BATI-77360 format. One line per field, with one value per residue (C-alpha): residue number from 0; x, y, z. Coordinates in pm, 1 decimal. Last residue first. Example, Ala and Ser with C-alpha at 12.3 -4.5 7.8 and 13.67 -1.06 7.14 Angstrom:
BEGIN
num = [1 | 0] .
u = [1367.0 | 1230.0] .
v = [-106.0 | -450.0] .
w = [714.0 | 780.0] .
% end
This chain:
BEGIN
num = [494 | 493 | 492 | 491 | 490 | 489 | 488 | 487 | 486 | 485 | 484 | 483 | 482 | 481 | 480 | 479 | 478 | 477 | 476 | 475 | 474 | 473 | 472 | 471 | 470 | 469 | 468 | 467 | 466 | 465 | 464 | 463 | 462 | 461 | 460 | 459 | 458 | 457 | 456 | 455 | 454 | 453 | 452 | 451 | 450 | 449 | 448 | 447 | 446 | 445 | 444 | 443 | 442 | 441 | 440 | 439 | 438 | 437 | 436 | 435 | 434 | 433 | 432 | 431 | 430 | 429 | 428 | 427 | 426 | 425 | 424 | 423 | 422 | 421 | 420 | 419 | 418 | 417 | 416 | 415 | 414 | 413 | 412 | 411 | 410 | 409 | 408 | 407 | 406 | 405 | 404 | 403 | 402 | 401 | 400 | 399 | 398 | 397 | 396 | 395 | 394 | 393 | 392 | 391 | 390 | 389 | 388 | 387 | 386 | 385 | 384 | 383 | 382 | 381 | 380 | 379 | 378 | 377 | 376 | 375 | 374 | 373 | 372 | 371 | 370 | 369 | 368 | 367 | 366 | 365 | 364 | 363 | 362 | 361 | 360 | 359 | 358 | 357 | 356 | 355 | 354 | 353 | 352 | 351 | 350 | 349 | 348 | 347 | 346 | 345 | 344 | 343 | 342 | 341 | 340 | 339 | 338 | 337 | 336 | 335 | 334 | 333 | 332 | 331 | 330 | 329 | 328 | 327 | 326 | 325 | 324 | 323 | 322 | 321 | 320 | 319 | 318 | 317 | 316 | 315 | 314 | 313 | 312 | 311 | 310 | 309 | 308 | 307 | 306 | 305 | 304 | 303 | 302 | 301 | 300 | 299 | 298 | 297 | 296 | 295 | 294 | 293 | 292 | 291 | 290 | 289 | 288 | 287 | 286 | 285 | 284 | 283 | 282 | 281 | 280 | 279 | 278 | 277 | 276 | 275 | 274 | 273 | 272 | 271 | 270 | 269 | 268 | 267 | 266 | 265 | 264 | 263 | 262 | 261 | 260 | 259 | 258 | 257 | 256 | 255 | 254 | 253 | 252 | 251 | 250 | 249 | 248 | 247 | 246 | 245 | 244 | 243 | 242 | 241 | 240 | 239 | 238 | 237 | 236 | 235 | 234 | 233 | 232 | 231 | 230 | 229 | 228 | 227 | 226 | 225 | 224 | 223 | 222 | 221 | 220 | 219 | 218 | 217 | 216 | 215 | 214 | 213 | 212 | 211 | 210 | 209 | 208 | 207 | 206 | 205 | 204 | 203 | 202 | 201 | 200 | 199 | 198 | 197 | 196 | 195 | 194 | 193 | 192 | 191 | 190 | 189 | 188 | 187 | 186 | 185 | 184 | 183 | 182 | 181 | 180 | 179 | 178 | 177 | 176 | 175 | 174 | 173 | 172 | 171 | 170 | 169 | 168 | 167 | 166 | 165 | 164 | 163 | 162 | 161 | 160 | 159 | 158 | 157 | 156 | 155 | 154 | 153 | 152 | 151 | 150 | 149 | 148 | 147 | 146 | 145 | 144 | 143 | 142 | 141 | 140 | 139 | 138 | 137 | 136 | 135 | 134 | 133 | 132 | 131 | 130 | 129 | 128 | 127 | 126 | 125 | 124 | 123 | 122 | 121 | 120 | 119 | 118 | 117 | 116 | 115 | 114 | 113 | 112 | 111 | 110 | 109 | 108 | 107 | 106 | 105 | 104 | 103 | 102 | 101 | 100 | 99 | 98 | 97 | 96 | 95 | 94 | 93 | 92 | 91 | 90 | 89 | 88 | 87 | 86 | 85 | 84 | 83 | 82 | 81 | 80 | 79 | 78 | 77 | 76 | 75 | 74 | 73 | 72 | 71 | 70 | 69 | 68 | 67 | 66 | 65 | 64 | 63 | 62 | 61 | 60 | 59 | 58 | 57 | 56 | 55 | 54 | 53 | 52 | 51 | 50 | 49 | 48 | 47 | 46 | 45 | 44 | 43 | 42 | 41 | 40 | 39 | 38 | 37 | 36 | 35 | 34 | 33 | 32 | 31 | 30 | 29 | 28 | 27 | 26 | 25 | 24 | 23 | 22 | 21 | 20 | 19 | 18 | 17 | 16 | 15 | 14 | 13 | 12 | 11 | 10 | 9 | 8 | 7 | 6 | 5 | 4 | 3 | 2 | 1 | 0] .
u = [-2659.1 | -2495.4 | -2387.1 | -2596.8 | -2255.2 | -2206.3 | -2374.7 | -2060.4 | -2143.4 | -2020.1 | -1887.7 | -1738.3 | -1557.4 | -1448.6 | -1198.4 | -1089.2 | -801.7 | -653.8 | -470.5 | -188.9 | -157.4 | 118.3 | 466.6 | 611.1 | 402.4 | 609.9 | 410.1 | 396.5 | 227.5 | -62.6 | -225.9 | -542.6 | -728.6 | -1036.8 | -1213.3 | -1492.0 | -1676.3 | -1980.8 | -1937.9 | -2171.6 | -2142.4 | -1926.5 | -1563.7 | -1290.4 | -1001.2 | -787.2 | -841.6 | -560.4 | -448.5 | -214.4 | -70.4 | -313.7 | -308.9 | -624.1 | -487.6 | -385.1 | -550.0 | -632.7 | -771.5 | -1016.2 | -1076.5 | -1365.6 | -1670.5 | -1568.4 | -1429.5 | -1236.2 | -1017.0 | -930.9 | -710.3 | -702.8 | -438.2 | -417.7 | -39.9 | 119.5 | 128.4 | 64.0 | 429.9 | 433.7 | 765.9 | 655.0 | 288.0 | 338.3 | 132.6 | -8.2 | -186.6 | -327.0 | -392.5 | -572.3 | -570.6 | -869.4 | -611.0 | -821.3 | -1039.5 | -748.1 | -929.2 | -886.6 | -710.6 | -666.5 | -376.7 | -313.9 | -17.7 | 163.3 | 431.3 | 621.4 | 944.5 | 1003.7 | 662.2 | 427.9 | 117.3 | -72.5 | -362.1 | -522.2 | -817.7 | -763.7 | -992.9 | -1110.8 | -1248.8 | -1297.4 | -1456.9 | -1790.4 | -2081.5 | -1894.7 | -1554.9 | -1404.9 | -1115.9 | -977.8 | -696.3 | -470.5 | -207.1 | 8.3 | 308.9 | 529.6 | 458.3 | 285.4 | 3.9 | -268.6 | -417.6 | -707.5 | -950.6 | -1154.0 | -1257.9 | -1483.5 | -1553.3 | -1818.2 | -1861.9 | -2117.2 | -2250.2 | -2337.3 | -2454.5 | -2656.5 | -2634.8 | -2260.7 | -2162.0 | -1855.4 | -1678.9 | -1374.0 | -1173.5 | -891.0 | -788.5 | -460.8 | -329.7 | -642.9 | -783.7 | -985.3 | -1323.5 | -1423.8 | -1588.4 | -1532.8 | -1285.6 | -1139.0 | -1204.9 | -1114.7 | -1295.1 | -1219.8 | -1438.2 | -1329.2 | -1176.6 | -937.8 | -589.8 | -492.0 | -206.6 | -427.7 | -521.4 | -743.3 | -1007.4 | -1066.2 | -1337.7 | -1276.9 | -1541.4 | -1386.3 | -1490.0 | -1588.0 | -1455.7 | -1370.0 | -1205.8 | -1525.9 | -1717.9 | -1766.6 | -1431.3 | -1254.7 | -994.3 | -661.7 | -369.7 | -521.2 | -451.3 | -797.9 | -992.9 | -1169.6 | -1543.4 | -1799.2 | -2151.5 | -2503.2 | -2402.9 | -2472.2 | -2563.7 | -2383.5 | -2076.2 | -2098.6 | -2116.4 | -1791.6 | -1828.2 | -1884.5 | -2173.3 | -2203.1 | -2493.5 | -2747.4 | -2480.2 | -2385.4 | -2075.8 | -2070.1 | -1978.5 | -2139.0 | -2042.1 | -1850.1 | -1829.5 | -2024.7 | -2096.2 | -2276.7 | -2428.8 | -2256.0 | -2331.9 | -2012.2 | -2004.4 | -2137.9 | -1863.1 | -1612.1 | -1765.3 | -1741.9 | -1474.0 | -1548.9 | -1645.2 | -1973.1 | -2175.7 | -1887.2 | -1780.3 | -2127.6 | -2150.9 | -1797.9 | -1926.8 | -2254.0 | -2087.0 | -1806.5 | -2047.6 | -1990.0 | -2335.2 | -2487.2 | -2404.9 | -2512.2 | -2822.1 | -2900.6 | -2820.1 | -3045.9 | -3311.7 | -3300.6 | -3276.7 | -3620.9 | -3755.4 | -3695.6 | -3534.8 | -3212.6 | -3403.1 | -3521.5 | -3161.7 | -3118.6 | -3431.5 | -3685.6 | -3954.2 | -3918.5 | -3912.8 | -4236.0 | -4378.7 | -4292.3 | -4421.1 | -4720.8 | -4851.9 | -4735.7 | -5010.1 | -4921.5 | -4959.9 | -5287.2 | -5454.8 | -5336.8 | -5472.9 | -5810.4 | -5836.3 | -5768.4 | -6003.7 | -6295.0 | -6197.4 | -6201.4 | -6543.8 | -6693.5 | -6823.9 | -6718.1 | -6519.7 | -6741.6 | -6777.6 | -6410.5 | -6316.1 | -6564.9 | -6409.6 | -6045.1 | -6172.3 | -6346.8 | -6679.2 | -6852.4 | -6610.6 | -6676.4 | -7055.5 | -7014.2 | -6791.9 | -7048.4 | -7314.1 | -7133.2 | -7011.1 | -7372.4 | -7366.6 | -7560.1 | -7762.6 | -7898.3 | -7939.7 | -8175.9 | -8344.9 | -8457.8 | -8569.2 | -8779.2 | -8922.9 | -9026.7 | -9182.4 | -9386.2 | -9497.7 | -9347.5 | -9637.3 | -9426.7 | -9134.7 | -9368.5 | -9515.7 | -9145.3 | -9045.4 | -9329.2 | -9108.0 | -8835.3 | -9091.5 | -9240.0 | -8911.0 | -8768.7 | -8464.4 | -8622.5 | -8746.6 | -8464.1 | -8214.1 | -8447.9 | -8450.9 | -8079.2 | -8039.5 | -8286.1 | -8050.9 | -7740.7 | -7876.1 | -8020.5 | -7798.5 | -7726.7 | -7509.4 | -7344.3 | -7241.0 | -7154.1 | -6909.2 | -6759.3 | -6701.9 | -6541.1 | -6316.3 | -6234.6 | -6050.3 | -6116.6 | -6195.9 | -6070.6 | -5694.6 | -5771.4 | -6037.7 | -5785.9 | -5503.8 | -5770.4 | -5850.6 | -5474.8 | -5394.2 | -5032.7 | -5194.4 | -5380.1 | -5082.4 | -4884.1 | -5177.3 | -5181.8 | -4793.0 | -4822.9 | -5077.1 | -4869.8 | -4563.1 | -4767.9 | -4901.6 | -4554.2 | -4408.0 | -4106.6 | -4089.6 | -3918.8 | -3970.0 | -3764.6 | -3472.2 | -3750.5 | -3875.3 | -3510.7 | -3458.9 | -3769.7 | -3685.4 | -3310.4 | -3446.4 | -3675.8 | -3438.9 | -3517.7 | -3194.1 | -3238.2 | -3565.6 | -3399.9 | -3092.2 | -3324.7 | -3510.6 | -3224.0 | -3078.0 | -3384.5 | -3363.2 | -3014.8 | -3126.2 | -3394.5 | -3181.4 | -3206.6 | -2873.8 | -2705.4 | -2783.0 | -2664.8 | -2287.8 | -2318.1 | -2330.9 | -2052.3 | -1859.4 | -1893.3 | -1800.2 | -1472.3 | -1379.1 | -1444.9 | -1277.4 | -943.9 | -977.0 | -994.4 | -694.1 | -473.9 | -538.2 | -426.1 | -134.4 | -56.0 | 252.5 | 451.6 | 739.5 | 976.2 | 1067.5 | 713.4 | 550.4 | 806.9 | 771.2 | 358.6 | 468.3 | 683.6 | 417.1 | 176.2 | 422.2 | 489.1 | 97.7] .
v = [1036.8 | 906.7 | 1030.2 | 766.2 | 607.5 | 269.6 | 87.3 | 187.2 | 192.9 | -60.2 | -37.9 | -350.4 | -346.3 | -706.4 | -857.9 | -528.3 | -547.3 | -230.8 | -303.9 | -203.2 | -245.9 | -173.9 | -230.8 | -197.0 | 175.5 | 316.5 | 613.9 | 964.8 | 1142.0 | 1125.4 | 806.0 | 638.0 | 410.7 | 481.4 | 337.6 | 560.5 | 520.1 | 800.8 | 1060.1 | 1162.3 | 1501.9 | 1665.9 | 1577.8 | 1555.6 | 1854.0 | 1758.3 | 1473.1 | 1264.7 | 898.7 | 708.7 | 344.3 | 149.4 | -243.0 | -402.3 | -555.6 | -199.7 | 82.2 | 446.9 | 632.8 | 939.4 | 1149.2 | 1316.3 | 1251.7 | 905.0 | 742.4 | 434.4 | 403.7 | 99.4 | -87.1 | -469.6 | -629.7 | -858.0 | -962.2 | -961.6 | -605.9 | -474.1 | -594.1 | -390.4 | -212.3 | 149.0 | 240.5 | 619.0 | 873.7 | 1156.9 | 1498.3 | 1755.4 | 2112.0 | 2293.9 | 2664.9 | 2847.8 | 3068.8 | 3095.8 | 2771.2 | 2542.8 | 2337.2 | 1970.2 | 1679.8 | 1341.0 | 1105.7 | 706.2 | 643.2 | 421.7 | 547.5 | 459.4 | 655.5 | 819.8 | 972.0 | 877.0 | 719.0 | 455.5 | 575.5 | 419.5 | 529.7 | 851.6 | 1111.1 | 1419.5 | 1722.8 | 1870.1 | 1838.8 | 1890.1 | 1661.5 | 1406.4 | 1229.2 | 886.5 | 720.8 | 384.3 | 473.4 | 354.4 | 599.6 | 520.3 | 764.0 | 516.4 | 150.0 | -59.9 | -292.2 | -295.0 | -522.7 | -509.7 | -594.7 | -289.9 | -114.9 | 167.8 | 173.9 | 427.6 | 784.9 | 947.4 | 746.0 | 717.6 | 461.8 | 420.2 | 780.8 | 828.1 | 473.8 | 515.5 | 341.7 | 476.3 | 360.8 | 361.5 | 424.0 | 601.9 | 838.5 | 1073.0 | 1317.9 | 1610.9 | 1709.2 | 2030.8 | 2058.3 | 2370.2 | 2626.2 | 2741.4 | 2425.3 | 2207.2 | 1896.8 | 1659.3 | 1488.6 | 1197.1 | 1062.1 | 758.7 | 640.3 | 330.9 | 232.6 | 78.9 | 101.0 | -201.9 | -177.1 | -489.9 | -653.9 | -1004.9 | -1254.1 | -1499.3 | -1223.2 | -874.9 | -611.1 | -245.8 | -77.0 | -42.9 | 91.7 | 488.7 | 470.7 | 729.5 | 877.0 | 885.8 | 1151.0 | 1293.4 | 1688.9 | 1806.7 | 1579.2 | 1292.9 | 1251.3 | 1018.0 | 1110.2 | 1206.9 | 1573.0 | 1691.2 | 1418.4 | 1137.7 | 1316.5 | 1481.6 | 1105.5 | 1025.0 | 761.3 | 378.6 | 427.6 | 145.2 | -5.6 | -45.5 | -126.8 | -427.7 | -516.8 | -802.8 | -1175.2 | -1300.1 | -1210.1 | -890.2 | -956.4 | -619.2 | -477.1 | -210.0 | -112.1 | -385.7 | -303.7 | -275.3 | -311.8 | -645.1 | -781.9 | -570.4 | -675.7 | -1029.1 | -1164.0 | -944.0 | -1210.5 | -1215.4 | -1453.7 | -1616.8 | -1845.6 | -1948.8 | -2083.3 | -2255.6 | -2420.3 | -2506.9 | -2670.7 | -2842.3 | -3038.8 | -2980.3 | -2754.3 | -3027.1 | -3344.4 | -3144.4 | -3062.0 | -3416.9 | -3570.7 | -3313.5 | -3386.8 | -3798.3 | -3712.6 | -3513.2 | -3775.1 | -4038.2 | -4362.8 | -4192.8 | -4081.3 | -4417.3 | -4562.1 | -4753.5 | -4987.0 | -5110.6 | -4879.4 | -4959.1 | -5316.2 | -5299.9 | -5112.7 | -5323.1 | -5647.3 | -5442.7 | -5361.4 | -5667.2 | -5834.4 | -6134.9 | -5894.0 | -5744.0 | -6099.4 | -6196.7 | -5910.3 | -5948.2 | -6310.1 | -6257.0 | -5951.9 | -6173.7 | -6462.8 | -6223.5 | -6071.1 | -6418.5 | -6608.0 | -6948.6 | -6859.3 | -7078.4 | -7350.8 | -7390.2 | -7348.9 | -7641.3 | -7831.1 | -7779.7 | -7839.5 | -8203.4 | -8189.6 | -8235.7 | -8488.5 | -8725.5 | -8698.6 | -8740.4 | -9052.8 | -9208.4 | -9132.6 | -9259.2 | -9604.6 | -9670.7 | -9768.0 | -9508.0 | -9544.9 | -9901.5 | -9840.5 | -9548.1 | -9741.2 | -10010.7 | -9706.1 | -9602.4 | -9940.6 | -9914.0 | -9645.9 | -9776.3 | -9999.5 | -10370.9 | -10433.5 | -10603.0 | -10306.7 | -10061.8 | -10168.9 | -10208.1 | -9862.4 | -9694.7 | -9498.3 | -9431.9 | -9334.3 | -9052.2 | -8952.2 | -8874.0 | -9035.2 | -9237.3 | -8933.0 | -8690.0 | -8983.2 | -9068.2 | -8679.6 | -8679.2 | -8988.9 | -8884.4 | -8561.3 | -8755.6 | -8962.1 | -8726.1 | -8814.2 | -8425.5 | -8449.1 | -8773.0 | -8597.0 | -8245.0 | -8449.3 | -8628.7 | -8306.0 | -8152.1 | -8441.4 | -8461.8 | -8101.8 | -7790.0 | -7555.6 | -7786.1 | -7670.2 | -7329.3 | -7289.8 | -7455.5 | -7236.4 | -6914.5 | -7095.0 | -7138.6 | -6782.7 | -6784.7 | -6619.2 | -6387.7 | -6247.2 | -6245.8 | -6062.7 | -5791.8 | -5769.9 | -5731.5 | -5460.7 | -5252.9 | -5292.2 | -5174.5 | -4902.3 | -4783.9 | -4845.7 | -5036.5 | -4967.0 | -4664.0 | -4290.3 | -4053.7 | -4018.0 | -3962.8 | -3626.3 | -3501.5 | -3629.3 | -3449.0 | -3120.9 | -3145.2 | -3177.5 | -2903.4 | -2655.7 | -2388.3 | -2410.0 | -2733.9 | -2610.1 | -2298.2 | -2482.8 | -2754.4 | -2481.7 | -2323.0 | -2630.5 | -2705.6 | -2356.5 | -2406.1 | -2722.7 | -2553.4 | -2312.9 | -1963.6 | -1879.8 | -2184.3 | -1965.0 | -1643.3 | -1834.4 | -2007.9 | -1663.2 | -1556.1 | -1848.7 | -1824.0 | -1434.8 | -1505.9 | -1785.7 | -1542.0 | -1273.4 | -1477.1 | -1625.5 | -1286.8 | -1160.3 | -1475.6 | -1449.3 | -1106.1 | -1179.1 | -1023.0 | -820.9 | -1019.7 | -1091.5 | -873.7 | -626.3 | -605.6 | -577.7 | -313.9 | -83.0 | -80.9 | -12.7 | 276.2 | 393.4 | 430.5 | 593.5 | 857.8 | 914.4] .
w = [-20640.2 | -20347.5 | -20034.7 | -19821.0 | -19663.8 | -19510.1 | -19816.3 | -20031.9 | -20411.7 | -20624.3 | -20966.6 | -21213.6 | -21537.8 | -21675.3 | -21915.8 | -22085.8 | -22357.8 | -22483.8 | -22838.6 | -23036.9 | -23411.9 | -23456.5 | -23356.5 | -23719.2 | -23712.6 | -23443.9 | -23375.3 | -23450.8 | -23162.0 | -22934.7 | -23091.4 | -22949.3 | -22680.2 | -22478.2 | -22214.5 | -22052.0 | -21724.4 | -21615.3 | -21347.7 | -21075.5 | -20925.7 | -20665.1 | -20828.6 | -20614.3 | -20719.5 | -20381.6 | -20122.9 | -20264.5 | -20237.6 | -20450.4 | -20443.5 | -20292.7 | -20321.8 | -20448.7 | -20729.6 | -20835.0 | -20629.5 | -20659.5 | -20358.6 | -20360.6 | -20063.4 | -19878.0 | -20056.2 | -20124.7 | -20429.0 | -20405.3 | -20749.9 | -20961.2 | -21143.9 | -21173.0 | -21359.0 | -21667.4 | -21790.8 | -22119.5 | -22192.2 | -21854.2 | -21730.5 | -21416.3 | -21279.6 | -21270.6 | -21162.9 | -21155.6 | -20929.5 | -21049.7 | -20924.4 | -21157.1 | -21211.1 | -21480.3 | -21421.9 | -21278.5 | -21063.6 | -20742.5 | -20781.8 | -20913.3 | -21137.6 | -21178.0 | -21330.4 | -21141.2 | -21200.4 | -21207.9 | -21397.9 | -21639.3 | -21856.4 | -22177.1 | -22237.3 | -22577.2 | -22575.0 | -22280.8 | -22225.2 | -22045.1 | -21800.9 | -21506.5 | -21294.4 | -21481.0 | -21325.6 | -21482.1 | -21271.4 | -21534.6 | -21858.0 | -21747.8 | -21778.3 | -21539.1 | -21640.3 | -21517.8 | -21681.4 | -21815.6 | -22045.3 | -22322.4 | -22506.9 | -22810.6 | -22820.6 | -22701.1 | -22672.8 | -22390.8 | -22555.5 | -22300.2 | -22006.5 | -21793.3 | -21536.0 | -21428.6 | -21107.1 | -20974.1 | -20609.7 | -20470.0 | -20509.6 | -20778.7 | -21028.7 | -21404.0 | -21611.2 | -21943.9 | -22128.3 | -22078.9 | -22046.5 | -22245.3 | -22535.2 | -22723.9 | -23046.0 | -23278.3 | -23621.0 | -23760.9 | -24019.1 | -23986.3 | -24279.7 | -24079.3 | -24083.6 | -23856.8 | -23534.4 | -23290.6 | -23383.5 | -23033.8 | -22864.3 | -23144.0 | -23227.7 | -23530.2 | -23754.6 | -23970.3 | -24273.5 | -24234.7 | -24287.6 | -24094.6 | -23897.7 | -23623.2 | -23238.0 | -23117.1 | -22860.8 | -22703.3 | -22478.2 | -22358.1 | -22291.6 | -22552.2 | -22802.6 | -22802.6 | -23065.0 | -23124.0 | -23397.9 | -23623.5 | -23327.3 | -23395.6 | -23573.6 | -23343.3 | -23568.4 | -23486.4 | -23480.6 | -23160.4 | -23127.7 | -23260.8 | -23039.5 | -23215.7 | -23344.5 | -23373.0 | -23454.8 | -23326.5 | -23337.1 | -22997.9 | -22764.7 | -22942.2 | -22995.1 | -22655.4 | -22509.0 | -22702.9 | -22955.6 | -22908.5 | -22655.3 | -22427.0 | -22208.1 | -22454.9 | -22728.4 | -22535.7 | -22720.3 | -22959.0 | -22929.0 | -22603.4 | -22242.7 | -22183.5 | -21796.7 | -21770.7 | -21426.8 | -21257.5 | -20891.5 | -20704.9 | -20347.2 | -20126.0 | -19730.0 | -19720.0 | -19922.2 | -19722.6 | -19378.3 | -19479.3 | -19252.6 | -18987.3 | -18736.8 | -18513.1 | -18739.9 | -18905.6 | -18594.3 | -18602.1 | -18981.4 | -18932.7 | -18627.2 | -18773.3 | -19067.7 | -18892.9 | -18677.0 | -18287.5 | -18235.4 | -18460.5 | -18248.5 | -17935.1 | -18083.4 | -18206.0 | -17841.3 | -17674.8 | -17924.4 | -17881.7 | -17511.4 | -17518.7 | -17746.9 | -17451.7 | -17462.8 | -17326.9 | -17022.4 | -16934.8 | -16913.4 | -16610.5 | -16684.3 | -16422.6 | -16508.6 | -16875.6 | -16827.9 | -16582.8 | -16852.8 | -17172.9 | -16951.0 | -16838.7 | -17204.3 | -17334.6 | -17097.2 | -16875.0 | -16574.0 | -16697.1 | -16812.6 | -16460.0 | -16295.4 | -16453.5 | -16386.7 | -16023.1 | -16004.2 | -16138.1 | -15885.3 | -15591.6 | -15712.1 | -15666.6 | -15962.5 | -15815.0 | -15492.8 | -15238.4 | -15492.4 | -15542.9 | -15176.3 | -15082.0 | -15356.4 | -15217.3 | -14875.4 | -14928.9 | -14758.8 | -15063.4 | -15224.1 | -14933.7 | -14984.8 | -15337.4 | -15297.0 | -15066.5 | -15280.6 | -15624.9 | -15429.2 | -15297.4 | -14938.4 | -14807.2 | -15094.0 | -15019.3 | -14668.5 | -14802.5 | -15023.3 | -14739.0 | -14510.9 | -14795.6 | -14848.0 | -14479.0 | -14540.2 | -14818.2 | -14585.6 | -14519.7 | -14276.4 | -14021.5 | -14102.6 | -14068.9 | -13719.0 | -13609.7 | -13702.2 | -13549.9 | -13282.1 | -13536.5 | -13799.5 | -13563.5 | -13439.8 | -13789.0 | -13907.2 | -14171.3 | -14355.7 | -14334.8 | -14451.2 | -14730.2 | -14867.4 | -14825.4 | -15036.3 | -15286.9 | -15319.1 | -15330.4 | -15586.4 | -15808.9 | -16123.3 | -16167.5 | -15846.3 | -15941.2 | -16257.5 | -16096.5 | -15854.3 | -16135.5 | -16324.1 | -16056.9 | -15999.2 | -16369.9 | -16310.6 | -16498.3 | -16209.2 | -15906.6 | -15903.6 | -15971.9 | -15698.0 | -15479.2 | -15569.9 | -15488.3 | -15169.1 | -15065.3 | -15178.9 | -15339.9 | -15644.0 | -15485.0 | -15322.8 | -15646.5 | -15801.6 | -15533.8 | -15554.9 | -15936.4 | -15906.2 | -15657.6 | -15884.4 | -16174.2 | -15974.8 | -15875.9 | -15533.8 | -15666.3 | -16032.7 | -16041.4 | -16164.5 | -15957.6 | -16226.0 | -16454.2 | -16368.6 | -16356.8 | -16690.3 | -16849.5 | -16651.1 | -16782.1 | -17140.4 | -17091.5 | -16981.0 | -17248.0 | -17366.3 | -17512.7 | -17702.2 | -17831.2 | -17945.6 | -18125.9 | -18285.8 | -18370.8 | -18532.6 | -18707.2 | -18872.4 | -18985.8 | -19168.8 | -19283.5 | -19479.5 | -19436.6 | -19263.8 | -19490.3 | -19798.8 | -19639.1 | -19567.6 | -19899.8 | -20082.2 | -19825.1 | -19900.2 | -20263.4 | -20200.8 | -20023.4 | -20297.0 | -20575.5 | -20403.6 | -20326.1 | -20692.1 | -20817.0 | -20595.9 | -20675.3 | -21048.8 | -21032.3 | -20870.0 | -20497.7 | -20445.4 | -20206.3 | -20407.6 | -20166.3 | -20426.1 | -20559.9 | -20208.0 | -20083.2 | -20425.0 | -20317.6 | -19972.6 | -20110.2 | -20328.9 | -20024.5 | -19793.5 | -20082.5 | -20100.8] .
% end
């Protein structure tokens, strides 16, 4: 305990004792960060990142890249068809076919053919060149026979310009090639290849196969790039850095079991009794202890405003009830009034962390206290108590019974040099099965393993008068900004 007191003194001496606002801001920031950590861990954004991570680590992007590295235009099916088309395009017969297909020469040739002259010429030629006609030609000429007339017609056609042109074209190779290829599989193949080679599909495929960045055009690359970008993002780096850190260990450790921020304009009477628990249980009325100079007025000296709960001690005569351990309850006239609240009916807890943010008027013979007690009067834990006659004392303490002598024993530690009148401080205890530690703004200043309660305790805030006070300094107040209780999730010793 001495070392803790010495540490607290050193922190104050060197200006390193944390201010209450700093403690709260740090805690609030940490809790907000933890809440954001939990939110982000369940977000679609993080789920998307994990899906990308799994995909990348599966090796699929590398597999796609390796497959594309061997994909080239040369030796491809597209390249084979392009070569095949190029050969057909250079073929002389195909070139002649294309030259003649839509030409005027072809039209002239067909027009002459349709005139019947070439056919008639061939018929007459065959007729006049037969041996029979040759042997009897003179006779046919003499008689001017039909056969001879045919010969005259033949000679006329032989010098006919159309006929001469027709037979000249018929022996012309381009035209011969045209007729040989017309309707052939070769021509059909040429046109199919020409259509394919000029198609958008082929052009795009060829462009792709010739490109040097095929992988960059894939979905695999897009996913890999997105993953690498996310992996470097501040949000992801922040989140991943916290996954294996101990930054939130304290937040995870302590589960909030009770809290009151005193919102609104009145005390929550479902939570707080405004008289002693046993006053409610036994006589349904408020009472004070026989040695008190104040009457606990059952809530009349209590108010809630601006999120602050306040007990006010006043110079005010009042009739009330007092309790004496020997004589029991009896009526009494009190010189002062004050109040108390407790959670005896609503909340009790064995072990855990119990804290309140409070400030109070510091003056002799006036006490303010935040304490814990169970169904028995002892053990009694003062999380903090301000009292004293000529000199005001602020301390944490525990009162218990020495098992051998049955005498009340106590352990105390003073909190000197703190301005509780003008500043809020966070006072608390950490209670475990084996020890109890008192803290101020999170800094331990007392520790003990003696007189520890073994049953649940409830919270009490109280103020009052222990001896004649300086009436000119009244009223005196105990102000509570909030009170919170947690249980330690690392132990199951709760009841």
